[in-house]
C-alpha positions as CSV (number, residue, x, y, z in Angstrom):
1,M,0.0,0.0,0.0
2,N,2.8,2.4,1.0
3,Q,4.8,1.3,-2.1
4,D,1.8,2.2,-4.4
5,K,1.5,5.6,-2.8
6,C,5.2,6.2,-3.2
7,T,5.0,5.2,-6.9
8,K,2.1,7.6,-7.5
9,N,4.0,10.4,-5.8
10,L,7.0,9.9,-8.0
11,L,5.0,9.6,-11.2
12,C,3.0,12.8,-10.7
13,P,5.9,15.3,-11.0
14,V,7.4,13.2,-13.9
15,M,4.1,13.3,-15.8
16,S,3.7,17.0,-15.1
17,V,7.2,17.7,-16.6
18,L,6.5,15.5,-19.6
19,Y,3.1,17.2,-20.2
20,G,4.8,20.6,-20.0
21,V,7.5,19.6,-22.6
22,I,4.8,18.3,-25.0
23,L,2.8,21.5,-24.7
24,F,5.9,23.6,-25.2
25,Y,6.7,21.8,-28.5
26,M,3.1,21.9,-29.7
27,Q,3.0,25.6,-29.2
28,G,6.4,25.9,-30.9
29,C,5.0,24.3,-34.0
30,K,2.5,27.1,-34.5
31,T,3.3,29.8,-37.2
32,P,2.7,33.5,-36.6
33,E,-0.2,33.2,-39.0
34,D,-1.8,30.4,-37.0
35,E,-1.7,32.6,-33.9
36,L,-3.9,35.1,-35.7
37,I,-6.8,32.7,-35.9
38,P,-8.6,32.8,-32.5
39,E,-9.8,29.6,-31.0
40,T,-13.5,29.2,-30.8
41,N,-16.2,26.6,-30.0
42,S,-18.5,28.1,-32.6
43,R,-19.4,26.2,-35.8
44,F,-18.3,29.1,-37.9
45,Q,-15.9,32.0,-37.3
46,Q,-15.2,35.1,-39.2
47,L,-11.7,35.6,-40.5
48,N,-10.5,39.1,-41.3
49,G,-8.3,40.2,-44.2
50,K,-5.1,40.1,-42.1
51,I,-5.6,36.4,-41.8
52,T,-6.9,35.5,-45.3
53,G,-5.2,38.0,-47.5
54,I,-8.5,38.9,-49.1
55,D,-8.8,42.7,-49.3
56,F,-11.9,43.5,-51.3
57,S,-14.7,46.1,-51.0
58,N,-17.4,47.0,-53.5
59,T,-17.1,50.7,-52.9
60,L,-19.5,53.0,-54.7
61,T,-19.2,56.7,-55.4
62,Y,-21.9,58.8,-57.0
63,D,-22.2,62.2,-58.5
64,D,-25.1,64.3,-59.9
65,K,-25.1,62.4,-63.2
66,F,-24.8,58.8,-61.9
67,N,-26.6,57.8,-58.7
68,I,-29.6,55.9,-57.3
69,F,-32.0,58.3,-59.0
70,T,-30.5,58.0,-62.5
71,Y,-29.8,54.3,-62.2
72,R,-32.3,52.3,-60.1
73,N,-29.9,49.3,-59.6
74,F,-27.1,51.4,-58.3
75,Y,-27.1,49.5,-54.9
76,N,-27.9,46.0,-56.3
77,G,-24.2,45.0,-55.7
78,G,-21.7,42.9,-57.4
79,G,-21.2,39.1,-57.4
80,V,-18.9,36.3,-56.2
81,A,-18.0,32.9,-57.6
82,I,-16.0,30.1,-56.1
83,G,-14.2,27.4,-58.1
84,D,-10.8,25.6,-58.4
85,I,-9.1,27.4,-61.3
86,N,-5.8,25.4,-61.1
87,N,-7.1,21.9,-60.2
88,D,-5.2,21.8,-56.9
89,G,-8.2,20.8,-54.9
90,L,-8.6,24.2,-53.3
91,A,-11.5,26.6,-53.9
92,D,-10.4,30.0,-55.4
93,I,-12.6,33.1,-55.3
94,F,-13.6,35.7,-57.9
95,F,-15.2,39.0,-56.8
96,T,-16.9,41.5,-59.2
97,A,-17.1,45.2,-58.3
98,N,-19.5,47.6,-59.7
99,M,-17.1,50.5,-60.2
100,L,-13.7,49.1,-59.1
101,P,-11.6,46.4,-60.8
102,N,-12.7,42.8,-60.4
103,R,-10.5,40.6,-58.3
104,L,-9.3,36.9,-58.4
105,F,-7.9,35.4,-55.3
106,L,-5.9,32.1,-55.4
107,N,-6.3,29.7,-52.5
108,K,-2.9,28.8,-51.0
109,G,-4.4,26.6,-48.3
110,N,-5.1,27.0,-44.6
111,F,-7.5,29.9,-45.4
112,R,-4.7,32.0,-47.0
113,F,-5.3,33.7,-50.4
114,E,-3.2,35.6,-52.9
115,D,-4.5,38.3,-55.2
116,I,-3.4,37.1,-58.7
117,T,-5.7,39.4,-60.7
118,D,-3.0,41.1,-62.7
119,K,-0.8,37.9,-63.1
120,A,-3.9,36.0,-64.3
121,G,-4.6,38.6,-67.0
122,I,-8.0,39.5,-65.6
123,T,-9.1,42.9,-67.1
124,K,-12.3,44.8,-67.1
125,K,-13.7,46.2,-70.4
126,S,-16.9,47.6,-68.9
127,K,-17.3,50.1,-66.1
128,W,-20.0,48.3,-64.1
129,S,-19.8,44.6,-63.3
130,T,-22.6,42.5,-61.7
131,G,-22.8,38.7,-61.6
132,V,-20.0,36.2,-62.2
133,S,-20.1,32.5,-63.0
134,M,-17.4,29.9,-62.9
135,A,-17.8,26.9,-65.2
136,D,-15.8,24.8,-67.6
137,V,-17.3,26.5,-70.6
138,N,-15.1,24.8,-73.3
139,G,-14.9,21.4,-71.6
140,D,-11.1,21.3,-71.4
141,G,-11.0,20.4,-67.7
142,F,-10.2,23.9,-66.4
143,I,-12.7,26.3,-64.9
144,D,-13.4,29.5,-66.9
145,I,-15.0,32.8,-65.7
146,Y,-18.0,34.6,-67.2
147,V,-18.6,38.2,-66.0
148,C,-21.9,40.0,-66.5
149,N,-21.7,43.8,-67.0
150,S,-24.5,46.3,-66.7
151,G,-25.0,49.9,-65.4
152,D,-26.3,52.9,-67.1
153,V,-22.9,54.5,-67.5
154,K,-22.4,57.0,-70.4
155,G,-20.0,55.7,-73.0
156,D,-20.1,52.1,-71.7
157,N,-21.3,49.3,-74.1
158,K,-22.0,46.9,-71.2
159,E,-20.3,44.0,-73.0
160,N,-20.1,40.7,-71.1
161,E,-16.7,39.0,-70.8
162,L,-15.7,35.4,-71.0
163,F,-12.3,34.6,-69.5
164,I,-11.0,31.2,-70.9
165,N,-8.6,29.4,-68.6
166,N,-5.2,28.8,-70.3
167,G,-4.4,26.0,-67.9
168,N,-1.6,27.8,-66.1
169,S,-3.7,30.2,-63.8
170,T,-3.9,32.8,-66.6
171,F,-6.9,33.7,-68.7
172,T,-7.7,35.1,-72.1
173,E,-10.9,37.1,-72.7
174,R,-12.7,35.4,-75.7
175,G,-16.4,36.5,-75.3
176,T,-16.7,37.6,-78.9
177,E,-15.2,34.4,-80.3
178,Y,-17.6,32.3,-78.3
179,G,-20.7,34.5,-79.0
180,L,-21.2,35.4,-75.4
181,N,-20.3,39.1,-75.5
182,S,-23.9,40.1,-74.9
183,K,-24.5,43.9,-74.5
184,G,-27.4,44.6,-72.2
185,F,-28.3,45.0,-68.5
186,S,-27.1,41.6,-67.5
187,T,-27.5,40.4,-64.0
188,H,-26.2,36.8,-63.9
189,A,-25.6,33.7,-66.0
190,A,-26.1,30.0,-65.3
191,F,-24.2,27.3,-67.3
192,F,-25.6,23.7,-67.5
193,D,-26.1,20.9,-70.0
194,F,-29.8,21.3,-70.8
195,D,-29.9,18.9,-73.8
196,K,-27.5,16.2,-72.5
197,D,-25.1,16.5,-75.4
198,G,-22.0,16.7,-73.1
199,D,-21.3,20.5,-73.2
200,L,-22.5,23.4,-71.2
201,D,-25.3,25.7,-72.4
202,M,-26.2,29.0,-70.8
203,F,-29.1,31.1,-69.5
204,L,-28.5,34.8,-69.4
205,L,-30.5,36.8,-66.9
206,N,-31.1,40.4,-67.9
207,N,-32.7,43.4,-66.2
208,S,-34.9,45.9,-68.2
209,F,-33.5,49.2,-69.3
210,R,-37.0,50.8,-69.1
211,A,-38.2,53.1,-66.3
212,I,-40.8,51.4,-64.1
213,G,-43.4,54.2,-64.7
214,S,-43.2,53.9,-68.5
215,F,-45.3,50.7,-68.8
216,D,-48.9,50.3,-69.5
217,L,-49.9,47.5,-67.2
218,K,-53.0,46.8,-69.2
219,M,-50.9,45.6,-72.1
220,N,-49.4,42.1,-72.0
221,E,-45.8,42.7,-72.8
222,R,-44.7,39.1,-71.9
223,E,-44.9,37.7,-75.4
224,K,-43.0,40.6,-77.1
225,R,-39.3,40.0,-77.5
226,D,-36.9,42.9,-76.7
227,S,-33.9,43.1,-78.9
228,L,-31.9,45.2,-76.4
229,G,-32.6,43.2,-73.2
230,G,-34.8,40.4,-72.0
231,H,-33.7,37.0,-70.8
232,K,-31.8,34.9,-73.2
233,F,-30.8,31.2,-73.7
234,F,-27.7,30.1,-75.6
235,R,-27.0,26.6,-76.9
236,N,-23.4,25.5,-77.0
237,D,-22.5,24.4,-80.6
238,N,-18.8,23.3,-80.5
239,N,-17.8,26.3,-78.3
240,R,-19.8,28.7,-80.3
241,F,-23.0,29.8,-78.5
242,T,-26.2,30.3,-80.5
243,D,-29.1,32.3,-79.2
244,I,-32.1,29.9,-79.3
245,S,-34.3,31.9,-76.8
246,E,-37.4,32.1,-78.9
247,S,-37.4,28.5,-80.2
248,A,-36.6,27.3,-76.7
249,G,-39.7,28.9,-75.2
250,I,-37.8,31.6,-73.2
251,Y,-39.6,34.8,-72.4
252,G,-37.4,37.8,-73.4
253,S,-39.6,40.8,-72.9
254,V,-38.8,44.3,-71.7
255,I,-40.7,43.6,-68.4
256,G,-38.3,40.8,-67.4
257,F,-36.6,42.6,-64.5
258,G,-34.3,39.6,-63.7
259,L,-32.9,39.2,-60.2
260,G,-31.9,35.6,-59.9
261,I,-31.6,32.2,-61.7
262,T,-31.2,28.8,-60.2
263,V,-31.0,25.4,-62.0
264,G,-32.2,22.0,-60.7
265,D,-34.3,19.0,-61.6
266,V,-37.6,20.3,-60.2
267,N,-39.8,17.4,-61.4
268,Q,-37.1,14.7,-60.9
269,D,-37.2,13.4,-64.4
270,G,-33.4,13.5,-64.9
271,W,-33.4,16.8,-66.9
272,Q,-32.4,20.2,-65.6
273,D,-35.1,22.9,-65.2
274,M,-34.8,26.6,-64.3
275,Y,-36.4,29.0,-61.8
276,V,-36.1,32.7,-62.7
277,S,-37.0,35.4,-60.3
278,N,-38.2,38.8,-61.6
279,D,-38.7,42.1,-60.0
280,F,-41.7,44.5,-59.9
281,F,-44.9,43.6,-61.7
282,E,-43.7,40.6,-63.8
283,R,-44.2,37.1,-62.2
284,D,-41.3,34.6,-61.7
285,Y,-40.8,31.9,-64.3
286,L,-40.5,28.2,-63.8
287,Y,-39.1,26.5,-66.9
288,I,-39.6,22.7,-67.1
289,N,-37.2,21.0,-69.5
290,N,-39.2,19.4,-72.4
291,K,-36.3,17.1,-73.3
292,N,-36.5,18.2,-76.9
293,G,-34.4,21.3,-77.0
294,G,-36.8,23.7,-75.2
295,F,-38.7,24.5,-72.0
296,S,-42.3,25.1,-70.9
297,E,-43.1,27.9,-68.4
298,V,-45.4,26.3,-65.8
299,L,-45.2,28.5,-62.7
300,E,-49.0,28.9,-62.4
301,K,-49.5,25.2,-62.8
């Protein structure tokens, strides 16, 4: 009995010293960057730019010619897309800014990012960017970037941009070559294979250029296609996109004040459908895939 007590008394200080040595070395393995991340029991925690390296703000400035009164979507904001541009298993981030340059941040691991916008060849033709989508548009195994541009800025043609991934973390703008340099009040775009031919097609969400008070609500404008705006649908024909909006049954009127687009198999028949949200007095659209190259709008059903 006394021997057991003596053994315990000897082990206690030895274990305490050993524990202290292990703790010392564990703390010594931490990097200065690791020490910036506070410990928390929460499921999520917010990390600031000093930790992540992401320094981005969609700052807006207005004057007497361009403001919320002259452009109603002035405060609608930009967009963000997440995707692995270099196939290293880490998710990279692309931010669009309305007035400022767009930014691409490369994920270096452990929540550290590097701004590679300039090195990646990311430019900005237009003055006001909105939504952004990441998708392998040309099917070469690398994520590409599609930027929607809008804004009622004088002298700006609002041309959308398609940045094709060169496979080495650099990009080349090829929107005109692919037929996706749409010029309108684009909000966002969704890429998906609607006809199951192995490539990605695209729905382009637009917002009307007309003032809200200029419409006669007694007239049904839904069936009238608008050449300047309106939602559009493009079929991918060997990396050249063809506007098939009308034949595909897509409404493209001036009253389509597009806010959002989401894609999913709504009726679980194995084919991708679309839900489009509109603003103001036009209803939303629910497009069910007909499996024959077009859609049927069935929201009220």
